[in-house]
C-alpha positions as CSV (number, residue, x, y, z in Angstrom):
1,M,36.3,21.4,2.2
2,F,33.2,19.3,2.8
3,Y,32.2,19.5,-0.8
4,K,35.7,18.3,-1.9
5,R,35.5,15.4,0.5
6,L,32.0,14.5,-0.9
7,V,33.2,14.5,-4.5
8,A,36.5,12.6,-3.7
9,Q,34.7,9.8,-1.8
10,G,31.6,9.8,-3.9
11,A,29.5,9.7,-0.7
12,L,29.1,11.4,2.7
13,P,32.3,11.3,4.7
14,F,30.4,10.0,7.7
15,P,27.9,7.3,8.3
16,A,24.3,8.5,7.5
17,E,22.6,6.4,10.1
18,L,21.3,7.0,13.6
19,T,23.3,5.9,16.6
20,Q,21.7,3.5,19.1
21,R,21.1,6.4,21.5
22,E,19.3,8.4,18.8
23,K,17.2,5.3,18.0
24,D,16.3,4.9,21.6
25,E,15.4,8.5,22.0
26,L,13.1,8.4,19.0
27,A,11.5,5.2,20.4
28,I,10.8,7.0,23.7
29,Q,9.4,10.0,21.9
30,K,7.0,7.8,19.9
31,L,6.0,5.9,23.0
32,T,5.1,9.0,25.0
33,T,3.4,11.0,22.3
34,D,-0.1,10.3,23.5
35,W,0.6,10.5,27.2
36,P,-1.5,13.1,29.0
37,V,0.3,16.4,30.0
38,K,-0.6,18.4,33.0
39,D,0.5,22.0,33.3
40,L,1.9,22.8,36.7
41,K,1.3,26.5,37.3
42,T,1.8,27.1,41.0
43,P,4.4,26.1,43.5
44,E,1.8,24.0,45.3
45,E,1.0,22.0,42.2
46,I,4.7,21.4,41.6
47,K,5.2,20.3,45.2
48,D,2.2,17.9,45.0
49,W,3.4,16.5,41.7
50,A,7.0,15.9,43.0
51,E,5.7,14.2,46.2
52,K,3.2,12.0,44.3
53,D,4.0,8.3,44.1
54,D,3.0,6.6,40.9
């Protein structure tokens, strides 16, 4: 069915572009790529992290 639609329309039967949400998500991913990551391994570390005000 998909192949028939592709041949009949001569193109993809849907827009081949990113939605605004997808563009925003990619921008956030690129922005945060080099941010430091801290592994929280104990409940105390998680509690301290959750209560920390930045």
